[in-house]
Residue, then its C-alpha position, 0 to 999 in steps of 0.5 A: m427204854t428197856i424192853s422186857g423179855r416177855d414183850q420181846n417174845n410177844r412182838e416176835w409172835v405178832e410179827s410171825e403171825l402176820r407173816r403167816r397170814l400174809e403168806e396164807a392170803e397170797e397162797t389163797l389167791r394163787a390157788i384160786r387163780e390156778g384152780e387148786v383151791d376155791a374160795l367163798v367170800m363172807r362178811n363177818p359181824q364186824n362188817e369186814d369181808e373174809v375169804f374162806t377156803l373150801e376143800g371139796r367139790t360139792e360145796s366149793y366156791r367154783d361150784f357155787m358160781e357154776a350153779m348160777d344161771t347168770g353169767a358170772a366172773a371174778f377179776d383180781g385187783a389188776g382187772r385180770l380175769i380170775y374165773a368165769n362160769k359156764a353160763l358166761a361162756e355160753l352167753l358169749g358163744q364159747q365152750e366152757e374150756g374156751f376161756a383158758g388163756i383168753e381174756l374176757v375183754d378179747l371176746l368183746s367189740p372195742a367199744d364194749r371192751d372199753a365199757v367193761q374195763a371202765l366198769v371193772e376199774q370203777a367197781r373196785s370202789a363202788r358198784g356199777t352197771c353198763e350195757i354191751s352187745t355181742s353177736i353170736g352167729d347171726e344173732e345179736r345179744h344184749i347184755l347187762v353187766s353189773a360189777a361190785p367190789l370183791a375182797l380176797g383176803v387182804n387183796h381186793g378184786v371185782a365180782a361181775t354178773f352178765t345178764d342176757i336182756t336181749h328179750r327185754i330189749r326186743a320187747i321194748a323195740a317191739q313196743e316202740s315199733e307198735r307205738a310208731a305204727h299206731a302213730i303212723i296209722a292215726s296220722a294218715n290222711e287216708a283211711v287205713i285198716v288192719c285185719n287179721l287172718d280171719g278178716i276181722v278189723t283189729h285197727a282203724n284210724a279216724a279217717v274210716g269214719g267217712i266210709a264206715s257208718r259204725d266203729p269197724i273194730g272187731l267186725p269182719f271187713d265185709d260187715a264194716f265196709n259195704i263196698t263193690i269193686a268197679g270194673t272187675t267183670g266178675l273176676m274179683q268178687g266182693n272183698d277177694f283182694l283181702s284174700l290175695a293180700m293175706a296170701g302174700t300178693p299186694v293189690q293196688g289201685l282198685e277203684a271201688h264204690a261204697p253206696n252206703a258210706p256217710r261221706i266218702r263213696d268213691l274209693l281207690i283201694s290198696a292192700a298188702p300183707l302184714k308180716l311179723g318176721a317171716n309170717i303173714v299175720g294179716c293185711v293192711v288196707a288203705m282207702v283213698d278218697l276219690s270224690q274230688r277226682k271223680a268230680a273232676e272227671k265228671q266236670q271234665l266230661l261235661l266240659m268236653g261235651e260243652l266244648d264239642h257243642r260250642v265248637k260246632n256252634t262256633l263253626a256254624l257261626v263262622l260259616s254263617i258269617a262267611k256266607r252272609t258277608a260274601s252276599t253283601e260285599d261286592t269285591v273279594q278284597g271287601f269280603q276278606a276285610a269284612f270277614a277277617s274283622r268279624i272273625q277277629a271279633l269272635a276270637a277276641t270274645h273267645n279269648l276272654l272266655a278261655e281266660r275265665s274257663w268259660k265262666p261269665v265275662p264282665l260286660a266292660s271287658i267285652i266292650r273294651a276288647e271290641l273297641a280297642p282296635h278302633i280307638l287305639g287304646s284311648f279309652e277316654r273316648l268311651v264312657l261306661h255308666g251303670p252296674d258292673y254285670a257279667v254275662s254268660p258265654r252264649a250272651a258274651i259271644a252274641l254281644g261281642l259280635v254286636i259291639h264289633e259291628l257298632a264299633t266298625n260302623a262308628a269307625k267308618y262313618g260315625a263318632l269314631s271316624n274323627a278325633g272329637g267323637n265319643v261313645r257312651i254306653d249306659i247299663a241298667s236293669s229292668q224289672d218289668d221285662a226281666t232284662i238288662h238294658l244297654r244303650w249305645k249312644e254316639s256323639g261328636g261325630p259327623r251328621v248321621a243319615t239312615p242307610q239306604r241299604m242295610g248290610f250284613g252288619h245291621t243283620v248281626i246287630t238286630r238278630s244276634m241277641k235273639f238267642s233267647a226269648g228275652g234277648d233283642a237289639s234295635i238300632s236307630y239313626p238320629e242326626d247327632g249320632v247312632v243309638c242302639d238299644i240292647r236287651l240281655p235276659l236276666e238268666d244270662v247276667v250276674l253281678s261281676t266279681d272282678 
């Protein structure tokens, strides 16, 4: 094929034009890097990016970037920083000339440096974003970096913007913190109230419904909660603890009473200042329900009084037992044995009462406890028949002494003195005289004769149950076995739950 002279000339002209444009693009990039000539990238009608060089300071590409409030930077195809505006320098805590000779990524933490480098690499072909943070003095700033491809003539680079989103991040954190605070207040078992500096209730959880008779939100604390502080002797009046808390002094452990509260009237109050940063903006008040503790304290006082009363009665009973036992025994040894056994019987009943916190004790438990030493745990010799009742403490002590005397006599002279005797106790109620009847009946023992002299044991049996007008006991001596009829007032008897 032969190339004409005209075609040869056209070819040479095209090659020359291409070389000229390439040299022009390379010179443009060099001028942008060295700050000699600025450039503005625009897209033509064919949807192609072109770089236009702009002479003159007022309309230059650099002036265009400097006019932006947002930090902006341009990178070449190798990811090297070409230019960064003043807004970016200020955002990163650098003087405007402080970028000279410094790579942008050198101002970032290792983790943020990797993130920005990866973004710039990605942005050569597609837009992308990432979030970084940097510390300027004592302040931490959060920055959103957006990057997109940038055409520089025949070369390609990356344009990036750096937007300070610190306020947005802090606002989100504040919202999350407030949401968490609301959740904590709402889930607290105690009543929690938040007041502003004017003493107006701004927040309250559901637990305040037991203290306030109406919705307290928007009301002064004094109007929403009518409470009096206990034991302040005039040093603290009304709700002075609010003022103390708002002045920065926490208040703890104040006992208070709410006389008009719907349910919770005894309270333990604590208050603390509510701070927002370094400023006190109100206070937080917590009210703990003391109803159970107060009830327990009241019960404790009652028990202490009851215990004091019972100890005095028991000591008087012990003295009476000692005196009456001494008057009926002829020897010291006899006194010691009789007195010790009666005190042990009394102690056995006391043990049963203590185990049940001085609540009613089952009849069967009392009877077995007093008979156990005499039948050596062989309860086949004891027959109990009738409802399973429980008796009050005063009836239990009296009945325990009676059963002890009956068991002692049976072990010495009656049905429990040999191997073949038995004791049967029948329990029944009587509506006629509002009592519970117990009949002790011995069988299988030696023949019985009425004693010639009635000792202290007989006195214990016949008189112990007279602690109440309805209580009584009588004993008889048929030849086939001793019989004792005991009456317990219904007021001292309940159906056993054991």
